[in-house]
NUSE-749907 format. One record per atom (N, C-alpha, C, O): residue in three letters; x, y, z. Coordinates in steps of 0.001 Angstrom, whole numbers, plus 500000, padded with zeros to 6 digits. Each point is the difference from the previous one (the first is absolute). Layout:
N
ALAXYZ
...
***
This chain:
305
UNK668563687882127357
UNK501151500747499530
UNK499905498855498795
UNK499663498817500052
UNK500791502056498797
UNK500084499977498417
UNK500837498751500320
UNK500383499832501158
UNK499953499189497773
UNK501039498954500135
UNK501177500386498287
UNK499474500204498906
UNK502053499802501311
UNK500303500406499482
UNK499969498410498604
UNK500036498805500290
UNK499888501818498268
UNK500166499337499191
UNK501050499079500428
UNK500609500290501029
UNK499835498155498049
UNK501064499171500296
UNK500682500056499256
UNK499423500085498916
UNK501725499919500989
UNK501622500710499302
UNK499322499816498602
UNK499315500947499614
UNK500831497512499252
UNK500105499292499188
UNK498517500319500008
UNK499414499722501046
UNK499772500894497821
UNK498848500103499326
UNK499496500777501216
UNK500433500359501095
UNK498259499743498069
UNK498847500920500635
UNK498915499395501231
UNK499348498961499891
UNK500647501584500805
UNK499226499221501066
UNK498606499399499279
UNK499448500352498958
UNK500322498962501676
UNK498362498902499365
UNK498871500547501359
UNK500257500515501088
UNK499097499296498593
UNK498693500708500672
UNK498375499176499347
UNK499798500275498817
UNK499131498814501832
UNK498686500311499278
UNK499475498893500766
UNK500543499218500780
UNK497564500975498568
UNK499644499025500868
UNK499678498923499567
UNK499884500101498779
UNK499756498211501800
UNK499637499123499518
UNK499612499355500272
UNK500299499590501122
UNK498612499681498050
UNK498757499509501296
UNK499955498546499677
UNK500223499424498935
UNK499383500049502411
UNK500146498244499594
UNK498878499936499948
UNK499325500714500741
UNK500048498354498309
UNK499038500028499706
UNK500049497941500051
UNK501088499444499851
UNK497920499914500317
UNK499780498469499897
UNK498406500209500532
UNK499520501023500488
UNK499854497760499277
UNK499246499304500885
UNK500479499483501369
UNK501150499621500224
UNK497747500406500748
UNK499703499631501769
UNK501538499543500184
UNK500955499553499365
UNK498838500663501317
UNK501308498463501086
UNK500946499542499033
UNK499881498861499549
UNK501186502003500021
UNK501162499889499115
UNK501156500113500884
UNK500617499095500561
UNK499586502247499473
UNK500535500443501492
UNK501027501522499618
UNK501177500354500062
UNK497699500105499592
UNK500041501323499617
UNK501091500635501093
UNK501217500181499972
UNK497317500158501384
UNK500568500168501100
UNK501289499990500648
UNK500670500912500485
UNK499603497330499369
UNK501539499361500401
UNK500909500690499462
UNK500870500686500536
UNK498869499081498150
UNK500835500844499158
UNK500676501501500045
UNK501183500338500057
UNK497535500469499892
UNK500383501456500800
UNK501164500057501043
UNK501028500671499909
UNK498545498360501254
UNK500652500799501400
UNK500826499160499594
UNK500528500006501112
UNK500174499162498248
UNK501433499099500112
UNK500847501601499332
UNK501120500327500392
UNK498266500302498817
UNK500609500943498670
UNK500559501134501243
UNK501140500331500325
UNK497329500131500249
UNK500054501286500575
UNK501227499807501336
UNK500648500966500404
UNK499488497858500069
UNK500177499781501679
UNK498712500525501147
UNK500178499486501104
UNK499206500969498861
UNK498356499765500876
UNK499005499834499296
UNK499541500240498883
UNK500064498888502850
UNK498262500370499601
UNK499114500924498872
UNK498961500356500554
UNK501088499987498492
UNK498756500861499531
UNK498518499490499521
UNK499000500716499951
UNK501076497793499680
UNK498935499156499823
UNK499345498681501090
UNK500632498989499693
UNK498801500821500940
UNK499800498592500603
UNK499518499011499199
UNK499073500052499191
UNK501637499043501106
UNK500013498248499506
UNK499542499297500590
UNK500217499883501206
UNK498812499256497976
UNK499524498580500581
UNK499619499007498836
UNK500083500233498794
UNK499657499074501573
UNK499822498773499457
UNK498329499949498552
UNK499709499368498985
UNK499614501886501991
UNK498914500092499374
UNK499841500448498800
UNK501042500459499531
UNK498172499579499876
UNK500245500832498330
UNK499148500950500282
UNK499187500026500924
UNK501061500945498065
UNK499582501453500355
UNK499944500712501589
UNK499084500447500691
UNK502868499359499543
UNK499866500966501195
UNK500338501375499873
UNK499743500807500894
UNK500857499524497972
UNK500062500990499776
UNK498790500982499925
UNK499182499336500637
UNK500183501767499020
UNK499090500180499932
UNK499782501622499804
UNK498917500507499708
UNK502310500212500508
UNK499886500934499000
UNK501864500467499300
UNK500954499467500566
UNK499193501084498763
UNK501214500862499924
UNK500388500355500432
UNK499467500942500587
UNK502135498710499700
UNK501421500448500943
UNK500880499988499483
UNK500555499187499261
UNK499717502010501193
UNK502034500466499127
UNK500650499281501420
UNK499665500103501180
UNK501544499035498067
UNK501528499710500821
UNK500722501204499200
UNK499537500556499005
UNK501517499693501538
UNK501083500477499498
UNK501059499540500651
UNK500400499959501164
UNK500031499629497545
UNK502039500052500276
UNK501103500835499030
UNK500137500326498821
UNK500457499781502291
UNK500724501017499510
UNK501474499573499883
UNK500407499390500989
UNK500643500830497838
UNK500873499919500617
UNK500574501542499696
UNK499224500950499900
UNK502904499251499903
UNK500178500757499451
UNK500011500049497930
UNK500295500909499224
UNK499358498033500604
UNK499817499743498239
UNK498675500178499610
UNK499773500538498916
UNK499277499075501838
UNK498146500034499055
UNK499407500574501410
UNK500591500372501013
UNK498598499588498803
UNK498762499460500997
UNK498440499963498623
UNK499476500383498954
UNK500537498589502581
UNK498534498738499138
UNK498744500440500821
UNK500151499751501196
UNK498749500785498525
UNK499198499971500752
UNK498675499201499100
UNK499270500309499059
UNK500976498113502132
UNK498695499440499750
UNK498815500272500447
UNK499640500493501069
UNK499522498981497619
UNK498571500070500185
UNK499498498624500517
UNK500036499273499008
UNK499521500020502037
UNK499085499075500085
UNK498862499886500047
UNK499253500444500872
UNK500433498852498054
UNK498645499984499582
UNK498964498914500917
UNK500405498976500549
UNK497966501594499464
UNK499445498424500221
UNK500128499471498802
UNK500203500565498926
UNK499597497718501449
UNK499855499427499367
UNK498569499417498769
UNK498785499816500067
UNK502307500076498895
UNK498755500483498745
UNK498782499328499953
UNK499690500435498890
UNK499147498691501486
UNK498912499709499611
UNK498729500054500185
UNK499616500999500609
UNK499178497857498894
UNK498706500525500002
UNK498924500347501590
UNK499366499308500797
UNK500955502289498999
UNK499352499936500890
UNK498626500159500563
UNK499216500353499119
UNK500133499480502260
UNK498768498748500079
UNK499558501848500901
UNK498888500523499934
UNK502261500045500763
UNK499457500908501556
UNK499867501601498872
UNK500642500139498959
UNK498643500609501458
UNK500707501712500375
UNK501996500204500104
UNK500625500833499344
UNK499725498607501208
UNK501076499871500514
UNK500990499456499523
UNK501155500356500234
UNK498411498418498807
UNK500403499381498962
UNK500294500782498817
UNK500969499846499256
UNK497984501115500627
UNK500199500255499117
UNK500793501218499884
UNK500410500265498870
UNK499842500411501946
UNK500895500995500603
UNK500997499470500543
UNK500603500711500804
UNK499865498009498976
UNK501499499739499680
UNK500581499990498529
UNK500916500615499455
UNK498319498586500196
UNK500141499711498707
UNK500337501689498824
UNK500588500502499042
UNK498508499645502023
UNK499721501874498932
UNK501722500786500297
UNK500823500380499168
UNK499232499641502327
UNK501387500195500204
UNK501430498987499139
UNK501059500361499488
UNK498451498620500651
UNK501414499519498664
UNK500223500893498931
UNK500846500882499848
UNK498172498692499396
UNK499418500766498475
UNK500381501504500094
UNK500348500373498879
UNK499705500428501848
UNK500601501009500744
UNK501280500378499869
UNK500422500871499240
UNK500397498246501760
UNK500858500182499916
UNK501371500253498621
UNK501102500540499901
UNK497864498616499181
UNK501164500241498693
UNK499692500688499689
UNK499894499517498872
UNK499617501808500960
UNK499997501041499609
UNK500970501562500790
UNK500221501194499796
UNK500121497502501333
UNK501308500710500550
UNK501531499055499756
UNK501148500215500388
UNK498509499154499147
UNK501981499437499724
UNK500254500170498937
UNK499332500120498973
UNK502324499906501400
UNK500629500063498883
UNK500321498374499725
UNK500364499909498828
UNK499635498696501861
UNK500146499260499214
UNK499007498626501250
UNK499792500468501119
UNK499972498858498781
UNK498851498868500402
UNK501228498812499876
UNK500748499748499056
UNK499137499628502305
UNK500564498779499958
UNK499230499273500540
UNK499746499999501204
UNK499645499072497704
UNK498863498555499805
UNK500648498716501084
UNK500874499193499685
UNK498423500899501644
UNK500334498915500688
UNK498893498706500229
UNK498774499928500086
UNK502050499362499950
UNK499531499058499121
UNK499802498788500678
UNK501057499570499540
UNK498290498908501562
UNK500392499107500645
UNK501255498567498989
UNK499798498946499398
UNK501067501657500851
UNK500563499046498518
UNK499893498206500537
UNK500412499086499287
UNK499110500757501752
UNK499900498332499935
UNK498653499274499711
UNK499666498853500300
UNK499295502626498691
UNK499093499562499560
UNK500048500219497513
UNK500704500592499181
UNK498241498613500791
UNK500052500307499005
UNK499285501438499572
UNK499248500326500918
UNK500740500179498520
UNK499250501576499862
UNK498346499569499721
UNK499646499401498985
UNK499506500981502014
UNK498963499827500248
UNK498507500712499335
UNK500268501016499358
UNK498779498773500663
UNK498924501328499168
UNK500286501528500691
UNK500020501061499375
UNK500120498824501577
UNK500731501463500667
UNK500955500412499857
UNK499777501210500030
UNK501108498674499838
UNK501368499883499163
UNK499318500551498814
UNK500094501226499939
UNK499465498402499419
UNK499774500230498346
UNK499276501246500133
UNK500422500979499385
UNK498062499156501671
UNK499248501356499964
UNK500856500875500387
UNK499683501141499662
UNK502070498708501390
UNK500097501167500446
UNK501327500347498390
UNK500469501102499717
UNK499719497996499779
UNK500640500339498740
UNK499719500947498612
UNK500544500758499197
UNK497925498464501237
UNK499249500496498655
UNK499642502154500485
UNK499898501016499313
UNK500076498860501307
UNK500014501434500794
UNK501728501078499731
UNK500162501114499501
UNK500423498303500851
UNK501539500346499979
UNK499832500320498299
UNK500209500992499302
UNK499368497811500474
UNK500033499734497976
UNK498956502042499700
UNK500567500946499452
UNK498762499079500801
UNK499116500901499942
UNK500508501326500726
UNK499722500681499013
UNK500669500040501672
UNK500074501090500763
UNK501954500059500098
UNK500725500893500439
UNK499569497963499043
UNK501989500623500545
UNK500919500165498567
UNK500021499315498977
UNK500813502053501474
UNK500621500035498545
UNK501259500300500567
UNK500761500729499363
UNK499757498576502337
UNK501077500576500453
UNK500511498715500293
UNK499314499080499555
UNK502138500469501338
UNK501047499321499878
UNK499534498873500824
UNK499453500503500981
UNK500508498376499080
UNK499766498661500706
UNK500381498874500531
UNK500184499002499302
UNK499954501006501758
UNK501569498512500519
UNK498733498918500570
UNK499093500311500773
UNK501144498364498607
UNK498904499270500785
UNK501428499046500984
UNK501085499473499756
UNK497740500848501758
UNK500635499113500919
UNK499809498462500503
UNK499403499565500985
UNK501197499883498161
UNK499138498501500640
UNK500630499698501336
UNK501187499716500164
UNK497780500386500886
UNK500597499853502025
UNK499406498169499998
UNK499610499152499197
UNK500614500984502054
UNK499541499056500960
UNK501064498919499266
UNK499669498828500178
UNK501250501323499224
UNK500789499144499392
UNK500634498337500279
UNK500234499111499181
UNK499911500911502240
UNK500527498782501182
UNK498577499356499512
UNK500425498875499740
UNK498417501074500009
UNK498558499158500036
UNK500313499332498565
UNK499737498808499842
UNK500674501750499389
UNK499979499204497818
UNK501373499164500607
UNK500895500190500823
UNK498613498649498109
UNK501291499290499775
UNK500396500062498524
UNK499404500232498948
UNK501750499488501383
UNK500847499646499235
UNK499966500409498395
UNK500396501011499420
UNK498880497617500045
UNK499464500179498592
UNK498604500509499993
UNK499239499349499285
UNK500270501621501319
UNK499515500497499784
UNK500019501954499839
UNK499213500906499725
UNK501629498986500496
UNK500514501254500209
UNK500654500660498105
UNK500467501131499869
UNK499426498076499177
UNK500758500291498488
UNK497847500600499841
UNK499570501151500066
UNK499662497624499740
UNK498880500270499800
UNK498589501635500624
UNK499156500760499526
UNK501530498864501812
UNK498642501134500766
UNK500938501139499237
UNK499096500725499585
UNK502010499838500006
UNK501165501152499319
UNK498914500775499590
UNK499308501007500149
UNK501164496945498665
UNK499270501260498855
UNK499247500002499687
UNK499932500425498846
UNK498518499040501938
UNK498819500647500166
UNK499497501181500446
UNK499260500764499380
UNK501154499349501673
UNK500091501163500279
UNK500734501739499238
UNK499763501177500274
UNK501291498059498581
UNK500594500887499602
UNK498672500425498291
UNK499463500858499300
UNK500715497894500946
UNK498719500107498208
UNK498936500961500862
UNK499943501225499896
UNK499491498211500699
UNK498854500861500349
UNK500011501350500539
UNK498940500613500130
UNK502295499950500228
UNK500165501248500314
UNK500766500998498285
UNK499974501161499592
UNK500389498011500102
UNK500925500493498670
UNK501248500182500257
UNK500479501048499566
UNK500036498419500871
UNK501516500275501368
UNK500852499146499371
UNK499755499008499314
UNK501879501791501186
UNK500901498356498940
UNK500821499718501493
UNK500014500824500915
UNK500770497623499138
UNK500391499705501215
UNK501208501492500635
UNK500507500357501063
UNK499469500013497741
UNK500837501616500888
UNK499187500701500753
UNK500583500845500680
UNK498179499104499451
UNK499307501112500899
UNK499427499375501512
UNK499191500463500803
UNK501742498073499191
UNK499057498628501353
UNK501216500181500350
UNK501142499961499541
UNK498156500301501633
UNK500809499355501015
UNK499025498798501298
UNK498893500198500501
UNK501793498938499647
UNK499440498873501505
UNK500728500080500973
UNK501175499697500203
UNK497889500820500507
UNK500120500523501722
UNK498878499157500782
UNK498812499798499745
UNK502222499689501553
UNK499172500250501097
UNK500281500171500722
UNK500902499442500624
UNK497986502070499862
UNK499958501285500812
UNK499987499345501801
UNK500384500882500768
UNK499448498501499564
UNK500265499776501220
UNK501400499515500954
UNK500450499818501131
UNK499789500148497503
UNK502016499221500690
UNK500488501071499206
UNK501090500335500465
UNK498509500572498244
UNK501189500477499808
UNK500067499779498386
UNK499966500894499154
UNK500159497427500576
UNK500495499990498932
UNK500217500889498675
UNK498973500553499607
UNK501722499584499944
UNK499833501225498304
UNK499617501055500601
UNK499842500914499190
UNK499851499491502267
UNK498808501376499461
UNK501358501137499709
UNK499800500794499081
UNK501767499330501773
UNK500613500976499861
UNK500611500243498141
UNK500476501070499620
UNK499319497386499233
UNK499787500456498667
UNK498656500422499346
UNK499980500680498975
UNK498700498815501768
UNK498690500851499003
UNK500584501404500514
UNK500234500844499135
UNK500010499458502165
UNK500510501957500320
UNK500968500568498227
UNK499874500753499035
UNK500963498302501511
UNK500947500714498628
UNK499394499613498616
UNK500487500667499087
UNK498466498320500484
UNK499272500309498713
UNK499233500798500172
UNK499894500588498923
UNK499237499986502025
UNK499023501271500149
UNK500643501372499650
UNK499738500763499070
UNK501178499340501931
UNK501270501378499464
UNK500168500160499078
UNK499817501127499539
UNK500804497412499367
UNK500016500380498603
UNK499518500653499471
UNK500453500877499265
UNK497892498708501115
UNK498619500869498580
UNK499603501161501109
UNK498823500081500351
UNK502051500710500132
UNK499346501090500742
UNK500475501400499321
UNK501018500300499376
UNK497979500336500952
UNK500490501494499441
UNK501529500889500816
UNK500264500151501193
UNK500382500229497731
UNK500921501187501198
UNK499305500589500404
UNK499084500005499178
UNK500562500800501914
UNK499360500596500546
UNK500444500000501498
UNK500485498963500451
UNK499323502578500668
UNK500261499954500837
UNK499374499175501238
UNK499268499104499582
UNK500800500939501591
UNK499261499384500538
UNK498508500564500497
UNK500110501089500562
UNK498674498469499366
UNK498760500076500488
UNK499658500161501659
UNK498967500557500372
UNK502246498764500778
UNK499580500051501183
UNK501238500582500383
UNK500922500006499184
UNK499269500645502322
UNK500575499842500520
UNK500866498485500756
UNK499288499104500453
UNK502133500777499599
UNK500412499123500283
UNK499913498965501138
UNK500497498889500180
UNK498644501941500543
UNK499345499274501384
UNK498851499320500184
UNK499736499288500969
UNK499460500973497930
UNK498774499595499716
UNK500301498620499865
UNK501165499664499787
UNK497726499308500333
UNK499674498896500078
UNK498903499825498997
UNK500008499065499199
UNK499045501841500848
UNK498587499387500026
UNK498786501392499956
UNK500168500897500826
UNK498637499206498175
UNK499188501222500323
UNK499147499599500684
UNK499024500727499814
UNK500637498114501274
UNK499223500030500244
UNK500365500383501911
UNK501027499977500678
UNK497493500352499614
UNK500149500507500978
UNK500305498853501361
UNK499655498819499952
UNK501297502038501629
UNK499658499202501170
UNK498421498758499792
UNK499599498874499706
UNK500091502449500719
UNK498722499341500496
UNK499208498672498923
UNK499558498861500151
UNK500585501967498934
UNK499303498019498956
UNK501269499484499960
UNK499762499243499059
UNK501434500536501197
UNK500759498837500025
UNK499533499278501282
UNK499995498809500310
UNK499615502305500327
UNK499953499533501531
UNK498717498598500178
UNK499976498887500526
UNK498862502184498511
UNK499425499027499591
UNK499350498850499141
UNK498950499371499863
UNK502572500772499550
UNK499938498925499207
UNK500862498386500583
UNK499867498835499628
UNK501025501822501438
UNK500602499213500661
UNK499151499179500508
UNK500273498806500120
UNK498269501844500350
UNK499267498795501443
UNK499067499201499006
UNK499158499163500326
UNK501218501343498144
UNK498794499023499313
UNK500570499242499112
UNK499411499481499052
UNK502067500385501270
UNK501435499276499454
UNK500028498648501086
UNK500234498916499466
UNK499515501097502180
UNK499813499470500558
UNK498790498981499784
UNK499874498792499801
UNK499329502291500336
UNK498905498854499677
UNK499415498901499050
UNK499347498959500055
UNK501338501975498928
UNK500285498862498771
UNK500551498693500180
UNK499397498927499960
UNK501867501295500252
UNK500758498633501242
UNK499511499533500617
UNK500534498948500352
UNK498334501326500188
UNK499781498809501154
UNK498119499607500011
UNK499319499694500979
UNK500272500447497670
UNK498734499327499764
UNK499871499835498889
UNK500439500643499046
UNK499175498806500984
UNK498775498750498671
UNK499447500816498980
UNK499948501209499774
UNK499594497588499596
UNK498890500716498768
UNK498962501081500424
UNK499659500949499295
UNK499954498815501770
UNK498585500815500274
UNK500298500944500999
UNK499331499953501032
UNK501915501248498802
UNK499938500633500470
UNK500801501029498924
UNK499349501015499754
UNK501492498923499808
UNK501111500814499332
UNK499635500845498935
UNK500794500915499779
UNK498043499003499386
UNK499998500795499021
UNK498721501416500086
UNK499795500973499274
UNK499519498485502065
UNK499074500655500815
UNK500402500735501422
UNK499358500428500960
UNK502398499476498585
UNK500613501304501414
UNK500320501199499438
UNK500414500022498842
UNK499430501216501941
UNK500543501099499149
UNK500062500652501525
UNK499030499837500740
UNK502555501177499877
UNK500172500272501039
UNK500441502028499759
UNK501046500327499440
UNK497948500728501095
UNK500153500487499952
UNK500516501171501580
UNK499510499978501129
UNK501381500733498438
UNK500697500680501690
UNK499070501257499907
UNK499882500772499049
UNK499527499249502086
UNK499076500864500700
UNK500598501174500597
UNK499579501150499875
UNK501964498281501127
UNK500684500750501005
UNK500715500086499541
UNK500004499286498997
UNK501064501458501179
UNK501489500593499995
UNK500469501312500651
UNK499818501144499584
UNK500882498413501625
UNK500714500929501024
UNK501611499853500280
UNK500525498960500400
UNK500108502165499341
UNK501038499933500739
UNK499885500352501151
UNK499288500966500272
UNK501383498340500687
UNK500535500540501391
UNK501224499333500596
UNK500206498928500569
UNK500760502450498972
UNK500871499902500168
UNK501577498134498742
UNK500355499616498886
UNK499792500143502487
UNK500519498212499221
UNK499332499244499543
UNK500488499143499264
UNK497607500906501104
UNK499261499187500018
UNK498875500518498550
UNK499422501074499833
UNK500590497598499240
UNK498288500643499205
UNK499187498844500268
UNK500118498775499967
UNK498848502251500364
UNK498806498775500693
UNK499061499998498287
UNK500007500912499174
UNK499306497822500739
UNK499245500382498340
UNK499293498560500615
UNK500445498934500424
UNK498025501735499352
UNK498706499430499979
UNK499549499203498611
UNK499418500607499101
UNK500735498713500854
UNK499924499275498427
UNK498127499115500120
UNK499744499314500990
UNK499291500862497980
UNK498966499212499594
UNK500049499017498645
UNK499938500355498823
UNK500231497915501876
UNK499544499165498968
UNK498632499726499439
UNK499102499537500703
UNK500852500551498911
UNK498758500249498471
UNK499727498030499481
UNK500850499267499495
UNK497923500430500815
UNK500348498670499749
UNK497742499904499534
UNK499261500685500706
UNK500266498650498425
UNK498889500114499352
UNK498934498732500748
UNK498787499901499821
UNK501983499310500943
UNK498793499290500575
UNK500289499968501765
UNK501072500461500392
UNK498027499032500534
UNK500442499550501303
UNK500918499178500623
UNK500870500143500859
UNK498397498347498012
UNK501089498610500463
UNK501420500981499879
UNK500924499895500807
UNK499078501255497828
UNK502341499957500253
UNK500177500864500698
UNK501172500219500308
UNK497350500984500463
UNK500871500700500869
UNK500166499025501719
UNK500413500452501068
UNK499124498226498640
UNK500105499427501421
UNK501220499124499771
UNK500534499528501004
UNK500187500080497294
UNK501151499256500029
UNK501252500831500122
UNK501153499649500246
UNK498338501524499523
UNK501432501364500317
UNK499721500652501000
UNK500414501159500008
UNK498991498474500891
UNK500499499683501554
UNK500101498983500866
UNK500827499999500911
UNK498754499526498980
UNK499878498321500289
UNK499931500168501220
UNK499520500976500576
UNK501101497796500032
UNK499635499061501437
UNK500465501552501261
UNK501224500004500130
UNK498231500944500554
UNK500296500720500454
UNK500947501035499407
UNK501076500284500526
UNK498435500305498270
UNK500957500870499436
UNK501033499387500301
UNK500369500564501031
UNK501058497845498508
UNK500488499916500082
UNK500496500078498984
UNK501183500332500073
UNK498116499366498105
UNK500237500360498795
UNK500116501331499796
UNK501184500086499676
UNK498367501024500299
UNK499935501002500247
UNK501104501133500247
UNK500382501018499422
UNK500040498021502149
UNK501645500281500677
UNK500746499857499568
UNK500808500920500122
UNK499772497560498769
UNK500747499374499357
UNK499771501500498022
UNK500479500515498990
UNK498932499382501505
UNK500215501289498426
UNK501007501222500526
UNK501110500451499717
UNK497614499849501392
UNK500808501519500371
UNK501500499794499936
UNK500767500294499083
UNK499527499056502253
UNK501632499892500194
UNK500860499663499050
UNK501205500241499924
UNK497801498950499062
UNK501090499964498520
UNK500177500900499183
UNK500996500343499363
UNK497445500229500706
UNK500066501853498583
UNK501319500855501465
UNK501150500389499799
UNK498323499625501085
UNK500832501232500981
UNK501546499801499412
UNK500606500808499297
UNK499793498105501101
UNK501733499922499796
UNK500610500045498762
UNK501186499813499727
UNK497440500582499207
UNK500731500405499099
UNK499862500845498714
UNK500416499922498844
UNK498438501333502228
UNK499771501239500305
UNK501213500404501131
UNK500037501065500618
UNK500190498678499409
UNK501003500507500834
UNK501519500294499301
UNK500648501044500063
UNK499722497624499214
UNK500460500139499445
UNK500274501437499048
UNK500964500759499902
UNK497797499199499518
UNK499662501585499040
UNK499897500675500269
UNK499775500744499046
UNK500192500158502511
UNK499821501063500783
UNK500656500196500280
UNK500190501216499972
UNK501153497778500733
UNK500827500501500611
UNK499788500037501763
UNK500749500264500940
UNK497875499338498933
UNK499892500094501411
UNK499146499198500900
UNK499418499114499374
UNK500329500905501829
UNK498998499371500443
UNK498612500345499696
UNK499514501101499741
UNK499856497563500354
UNK498249500024499378
UNK499433499506501222
UNK500527499136500700
UNK498581501334499494
UNK498394499489500268
UNK499189499773499692
UNK499067500668500444
UNK500641498327498654
UNK499084499742499010
UNK498531499479500506
UNK500121498933500600
UNK498999501366499350
UNK498196499679500244
UNK498862499866498997
UNK499302500801499379
UNK500793497737500715
UNK499294499732498791
UNK498625500109500132
UNK499662500323501139
UNK499175499467497847
UNK498612500059499706
UNK499604498673499090
UNK500203500013498786
UNK499314499035501772
UNK499123499411498710
UNK498343500741499862
UNK499152500268500851
UNK500892499895497639
UNK498985500330499634
UNK498736499568499290
UNK500558499438499058
UNK498021500393500671
UNK499694499519499109
UNK499267500417498999
UNK499633500991500632
UNK499765499145498246
UNK500026500851499189
UNK499894499306498479
UNK500984499870499271
UNK497621499695500360
UNK499856499214499521
UNK500443500825498333
UNK499968501184499663
UNK500351497794499728
UNK500224501010498599
UNK501121500902499444
UNK500514500423498964
UNK499546499605502635
UNK501490501556499508
UNK500358499837498240
UNK499661500664499020
UNK501055498303501136
UNK500758499706498107
UNK498648500516498762
UNK499928499664498818
UNK499396500978501742
UNK498502500296498887
UNK500019501308500454
UNK499340500771499304
UNK501333499806501852
UNK499519501373499970
UNK501147500870499496
UNK501206499813500166
UNK498186501159499197
UNK501236501003499094
UNK500608500633501562
UNK501108499669500422
UNK498001501251500304
UNK500054500461501034
UNK501334499329501033
UNK501089500559500128
UNK498670498638500284
UNK500648499060500549
UNK501700499457499281
UNK501163500083500394
UNK498338499512498717
UNK501205500433499093
UNK500897501152499896
UNK501162499945500403
UNK498405500928499150
UNK500941501408500192
UNK500786500462501584
UNK501035500570500344
UNK497591498703500422
UNK500992500223501090
UNK501358499278500292
UNK501015500324500616
UNK498590498571498694
UNK501256498587500710
UNK501376501223498578
UNK501209500114500205
UNK498304500305499008
UNK500874500817499198
UNK500493498753498975
UNK501085499753499475
UNK497049499299500478
UNK501157498993498782
UNK499332500338498398
UNK500020499398498926
UNK499427501820501529
UNK499443500689498948
UNK499506501773499774
UNK499911500758500965
UNK499868499586497903
UNK500062501784499770
UNK498663500339500376
UNK499631501174499976
***
């Protein structure tokens, strides 16, 4: 269904890339604005592995946010694919929101991303300094000046936010909308993402694993949906969890399978919200050594083209 433009002024719409280094809160910000879980979140760096579009639609504007993997120095084929997806997103964007951890002074990774933006970008940009609840009052001006100088922006392009609590997120959206072109919406008003239910279900399983495991496991885990059957009011899903070592498989299964059961229960409840049906979820854990270096597996997981 097309959306009628606002009575005053033209309708505004566009693609907005969320860029920044890993673990600055891009996915949390996206989910907060869209009002749906589009990207999974955890306190582990590099949680987002491929670009995800989250769509926010109102009678006055439509923003298609492109949530990108955090830009980092890649050491695997997976890492290279993630950084390439972030770079490619710039070509589709009408605007960039640079999301920074505002509680810290700019670091080397911030400087690398800023260099990329200055080299490749000729479109409007907004600076979102997130995690401001962790910043001491006396450091606000110093950090804000440093990030604005790094990106070549002024204080008029800056918004201080705490995405986890929603602080100033509405003001950030107003700032973004003011820089969007006048255009008709790109998506129907009931769409909130371009991701398939299968991919979102796999990501929800991976999210529960990231939230429950420590350093040895998170970056070595991927989830692949093998089966998806609709049986009336029930959806049957079979998924394989990939790990790189037998020790990781043992951790995920747990004593008498209890850890895997816990992961499955938590994921199933969120998948049921996603699909609006009862879900039967069956999980298997498989060792696939060095899967992050395999182009074939990365394609099967939809992490690369």
